[in-house]
Each structure stands twice: as C-alpha cells, then as structure tokens.
C-alpha positions as CSV (number, residue, x, y, z in Angstrom):
1,X,88.0,16.9,118.2
2,X,91.7,16.6,119.0
3,X,92.5,20.3,118.5
4,X,89.4,22.1,119.8
5,X,86.9,19.8,121.6
6,X,89.4,18.0,123.9
7,X,90.3,20.1,127.0
8,X,93.9,20.0,125.9
9,X,95.4,19.2,122.4
10,X,95.5,15.4,121.9
11,X,99.0,15.3,120.2
12,X,102.5,16.4,121.2
13,X,103.2,18.8,118.4
14,X,103.3,22.6,117.8
15,X,100.9,24.4,115.5
16,X,103.7,25.1,113.0
17,X,104.7,21.4,112.9
18,X,101.1,20.2,112.7
19,X,100.3,22.5,109.7
20,X,103.5,21.7,107.9
21,X,103.1,17.9,108.4
22,X,99.5,17.7,107.3
23,X,99.9,19.9,104.2
24,X,103.1,18.2,103.1
25,X,101.6,14.7,103.4
26,X,98.5,15.8,101.6
27,X,100.7,17.0,98.7
28,X,102.5,13.6,98.8
29,X,99.2,11.7,98.7
30,X,98.0,13.5,95.6
31,X,101.4,13.1,93.9
32,X,101.4,9.3,94.7
33,X,98.0,9.0,92.9
34,X,99.3,11.1,89.9
35,X,102.7,9.5,89.4
36,X,102.8,6.0,90.9
37,X,101.3,3.0,89.0
38,X,97.8,2.1,89.9
39,X,98.7,-0.7,92.3
40,X,96.7,0.2,95.4
41,X,98.8,-1.6,98.0
42,X,102.0,-0.1,96.5
43,X,100.5,3.4,96.8
44,X,99.4,2.7,100.4
45,X,102.9,1.5,101.3
46,X,104.5,4.6,99.9
47,X,101.9,6.8,101.6
48,X,102.5,5.2,105.0
49,X,106.2,5.5,104.6
50,X,106.0,9.1,103.7
51,X,103.6,10.1,106.4
52,X,105.4,8.2,109.2
53,X,108.7,9.7,108.0
54,X,107.3,13.2,108.2
55,X,105.8,12.6,111.6
56,X,109.0,11.1,112.9
57,X,111.3,13.8,111.4
58,X,109.1,16.6,112.7
59,X,109.8,15.2,116.2
60,X,106.1,15.0,117.0
61,X,103.4,12.4,117.2
62,X,100.7,14.0,115.0
63,X,99.6,10.6,113.6
64,X,96.4,12.1,111.9
65,X,98.9,13.2,109.2
66,X,98.7,9.5,108.1
67,X,95.0,10.0,107.2
68,X,95.7,13.1,105.2
69,X,98.1,11.1,103.1
70,X,96.2,7.9,102.7
71,X,92.7,9.4,102.0
72,X,93.5,10.7,98.5
73,X,95.2,7.4,97.7
74,X,92.1,5.4,98.6
75,X,89.8,7.9,96.9
76,X,92.0,8.2,93.8
77,X,92.2,12.0,94.3
78,X,94.5,13.9,91.9
79,X,93.1,17.4,92.3
80,X,95.1,20.2,94.0
81,X,91.7,21.2,95.5
82,X,92.3,18.5,98.1
83,X,95.6,20.0,99.2
84,X,94.0,23.5,99.3
85,X,91.1,22.2,101.3
86,X,93.4,20.5,103.8
87,X,95.5,23.7,104.2
88,X,92.5,26.0,104.6
89,X,90.7,23.7,107.1
90,X,93.8,23.1,109.2
91,X,94.6,26.8,109.3
92,X,91.1,27.6,110.3
93,X,91.2,25.1,113.2
94,X,94.6,26.2,114.4
95,X,93.5,29.9,114.3
96,X,90.4,29.1,116.3
97,X,92.4,27.1,118.7
98,X,94.6,30.1,119.3
99,X,91.5,32.3,119.9
100,X,90.1,29.8,122.4
101,X,93.5,29.8,124.2
102,X,93.5,33.6,124.3
103,X,90.1,33.7,126.0
104,X,91.1,30.9,128.4
105,X,88.6,28.5,126.9
106,X,91.2,25.9,125.9
107,X,94.3,24.8,127.7
108,X,97.5,25.8,126.0
109,X,99.7,22.8,125.0
110,X,103.5,23.0,125.6
111,X,105.2,21.1,122.8
112,X,108.1,18.8,123.8
113,X,110.3,17.4,120.9
114,X,110.2,13.7,120.5
115,X,113.7,12.5,119.5
116,X,113.6,9.7,116.9
117,X,115.3,7.1,119.1
118,X,116.1,3.5,117.9
119,X,113.2,2.3,120.1
120,X,110.8,4.7,118.4
121,X,112.0,3.7,114.9
122,X,111.5,0.0,115.7
123,X,108.0,0.7,116.9
124,X,107.2,2.7,113.7
125,X,108.6,-0.1,111.6
126,X,106.4,-2.6,113.4
127,X,103.3,-0.4,113.0
128,X,103.9,0.2,109.3
129,X,104.5,-3.4,108.5
130,X,101.5,-4.6,110.5
131,X,99.2,-2.0,108.9
132,X,100.4,-3.0,105.4
133,X,99.8,-6.7,106.0
134,X,96.3,-5.9,107.2
135,X,95.8,-3.6,104.1
136,X,96.7,-6.3,101.6
137,X,93.3,-8.1,101.2
138,X,91.1,-5.0,101.4
139,X,93.3,-3.3,98.8
140,X,93.3,-6.3,96.6
141,X,89.5,-6.5,96.6
142,X,89.1,-2.7,96.8
143,X,87.0,-2.9,100.0
144,X,88.7,0.2,101.3
145,X,86.3,0.9,104.2
146,X,88.0,-1.9,106.1
147,X,91.1,0.2,106.1
148,X,89.6,3.7,106.2
149,X,92.3,6.2,107.0
150,X,91.0,7.1,110.5
151,X,91.2,3.4,111.4
152,X,94.9,3.3,110.5
153,X,95.4,6.5,112.6
154,X,93.6,4.9,115.5
155,X,95.8,1.8,115.2
156,X,98.9,3.9,115.4
157,X,97.6,5.8,118.5
158,X,96.5,2.5,120.1
159,X,99.8,0.7,119.6
160,X,102.0,3.7,120.6
161,X,104.3,3.3,123.6
162,X,102.4,3.9,126.8
163,X,99.1,4.5,125.0
164,X,96.3,5.6,127.3
165,X,93.8,4.5,124.7
166,X,94.8,0.9,125.2
167,X,93.2,0.9,128.6
168,X,89.9,2.0,127.0
169,X,90.1,0.0,123.8
170,X,86.6,-1.5,124.1
171,X,85.1,2.0,124.6
172,X,87.0,3.1,121.5
173,X,85.6,0.2,119.5
174,X,82.1,1.2,120.6
175,X,82.6,4.9,119.7
176,X,84.0,3.9,116.3
177,X,81.0,1.7,115.5
178,X,78.5,4.3,116.7
179,X,80.3,7.0,114.7
180,X,80.2,5.0,111.5
181,X,76.5,4.3,112.0
182,X,75.7,7.9,113.0
183,X,77.4,9.2,109.9
184,X,75.5,6.8,107.6
185,X,72.2,7.5,109.3
186,X,72.7,11.3,109.0
187,X,73.7,10.9,105.3
188,X,70.7,8.7,104.5
189,X,67.9,10.4,106.4
190,X,69.1,14.0,106.5
191,X,70.7,14.4,103.1
192,X,69.2,11.7,100.9
193,X,65.6,11.5,102.3
194,X,65.0,15.0,103.5
195,X,67.1,16.6,100.8
196,X,69.1,18.8,103.2
197,X,72.7,19.7,102.5
198,X,75.6,17.3,103.2
199,X,77.1,19.9,105.4
200,X,74.0,19.9,107.7
201,X,74.2,16.1,108.0
202,X,77.9,16.1,108.7
203,X,77.5,18.8,111.4
204,X,74.7,16.8,113.1
205,X,76.6,13.5,113.1
206,X,79.7,15.2,114.4
207,X,77.7,16.9,117.2
208,X,76.4,13.5,118.2
209,X,79.9,12.1,118.5
210,X,81.1,15.1,120.4
211,X,78.4,14.5,123.0
212,X,79.1,10.8,123.2
213,X,82.9,11.4,123.6
214,X,82.2,13.9,126.4
215,X,79.9,11.4,128.1
216,X,82.4,8.6,127.8
217,X,85.2,11.0,128.8
218,X,87.3,9.7,125.9
219,X,88.2,12.3,123.3
220,X,88.9,10.0,120.4
221,X,89.6,12.1,117.2
222,X,89.5,9.2,114.7
223,X,85.8,8.4,115.5
224,X,84.9,12.0,114.5
225,X,86.7,11.6,111.2
226,X,84.8,8.3,110.7
227,X,81.5,10.1,111.3
228,X,82.1,12.5,108.4
229,X,83.5,10.1,105.9
230,X,80.0,8.9,104.8
231,X,79.5,12.4,103.3
232,X,82.3,12.1,100.8
233,X,81.7,8.6,99.5
234,X,79.2,7.4,96.8
235,X,75.7,7.0,98.3
236,X,75.6,3.4,96.9
237,X,78.4,2.5,99.3
238,X,76.9,3.8,102.6
239,X,75.1,0.6,103.5
240,X,78.3,-1.4,103.8
241,X,80.3,1.4,105.3
242,X,79.6,1.0,109.1
243,X,79.9,-2.8,109.0
244,X,83.3,-2.7,107.2
245,X,84.6,0.1,109.4
246,X,83.6,-1.7,112.6
247,X,85.1,-5.0,111.4
248,X,88.3,-3.3,110.2
249,X,88.8,-1.5,113.5
250,X,88.3,-4.6,115.5
251,X,91.1,-6.3,113.5
252,X,93.4,-3.3,113.9
253,X,92.7,-3.3,117.6
254,X,93.7,-6.9,117.9
255,X,96.9,-6.2,116.0
256,X,97.6,-3.3,118.3
257,X,97.1,-5.5,121.4
258,X,99.5,-8.1,120.0
259,X,102.2,-5.5,119.2
260,X,101.9,-4.0,122.7
261,X,102.1,-7.4,124.4
262,X,105.2,-8.4,122.3
263,X,106.9,-5.1,123.3
264,X,106.0,-5.6,127.0
265,X,107.3,-9.2,127.0
266,X,110.5,-8.0,125.2
267,X,111.1,-5.3,127.8
C-alpha cells in the first residue's frame, strides 16, 4: 500500500534505507526470540528500542520497520526463513516500485534526511514509553491481537509531528476495523470453508482494502497489513482477532491524541 498503491511513497526514506532498516530489524526480532528470556514485555521493549533506534539513525521515518521487528517476537519466530521472506518480499516490492516509476505509473519520491533532533528524540521516547505501557496487559495475558504490530505502527504514524493522519483518525479506525473483519471473513469462507489457498484469500482481502482506501482517499498501510494477518495465525484465533484489533487500535488512537495535545500545549 505505502510503496506501490499510494500515488507517492508514504514514508520519507530511500529504497536503500528502507531495505536496510526492515531487514536489520527482522534479524533483530528473530535474535531477541532466540537469545532473550521468555518474558514477552521485555522482548517487546527491546524490539521497540531496536526498531526505533534503527529508524532514527537511518534519518528516515519508515515506521513499518517496527512491525517487522515486533511480529516475530509476538509469534515466537526463531527461523531464519522469516528474515529471508522479509528480504525477498521487500526487494520485490522495491524493484516493482522502480519499474512503475520508469513507466511513469508511480510518482518518484525525493528522500530528504531527517536529522535526529532533540525534539524528535523526545517524541520517540514518549511514543516508545506509551506503547510499552499499553502493551503490558496484553503481553501479560498473551492477548497479542490487542497490540498487533501494524497497530503499533499506526500509533507511531498517528502521533508523529504534524501527522496528516490525525485529521482522519475516525476514518482510520473504520478502515482498521473493516480490514480486520475482511481478513477474517476471507480466511474463514475462502480458505477454511471453500478450501482455497490462503494466498487467494489474502489477495482478495487486500484487494478489498485497496478499493476502500482509494474510495476514502486515505492510503493507510497498517490496515492492509491487518487484513493479511489472519492468514498467518491459528484458525482457532480468528474469531477474536477483529474485535481485539479494533479495541486495541481505539486505545492506541486515544493515546496518540493525548500525546499530540500535550505536545501542542507545550509548544
């Protein structure tokens, strides 16, 4: 969604920085699962710190890197196949983006370095601390869909300085809820009932979200990620997935609004 479907790339980053960031944090996420004690909130804290540090040091705002780091932590993934998958999929998307630009079908993005100012570092600290506080209860009870990685990414995008998404926060909540239900419905009816492949169901649910985002004129990458998550979770968990995702995102949206208001009052 952010790299191909949106008229122009959604994040201020270059292709090289994007690829390096997402692969490095994917490696970090798998290593955290392998080598850090099985205390979920501790692993999440380390994952957030690593991902946010990589994003900041790369002088970009590619916050979906957070999802690439947190996902293996929540899923307990130790396999290097995850890292290979991330690298291959990202490379494919970036190559296709380049092809679309070559034929004039996608607007080329001019990357502008984001210097890690004291103001940015303070904002990142607030975001990390707030996200961690919200993660404590879901991590303790292992109800991880309340803090699904795309929701955390959406929180960072929503609470960023001058976020355009904040003006459309209610539309974003609606898209996130629809995406969660669309993914679950596609998994249940297309894959489980009709016996078609998970890939077919994922493509269908993603297509629905692409159309809705175009209609709403809000290209919101995290909701596309949410629409595909039901295809990598146990089928016994799909019933609660959309309800927990929607509730979790509402809580994170409220937290983002509070952070933004505090920053505005301070300034």
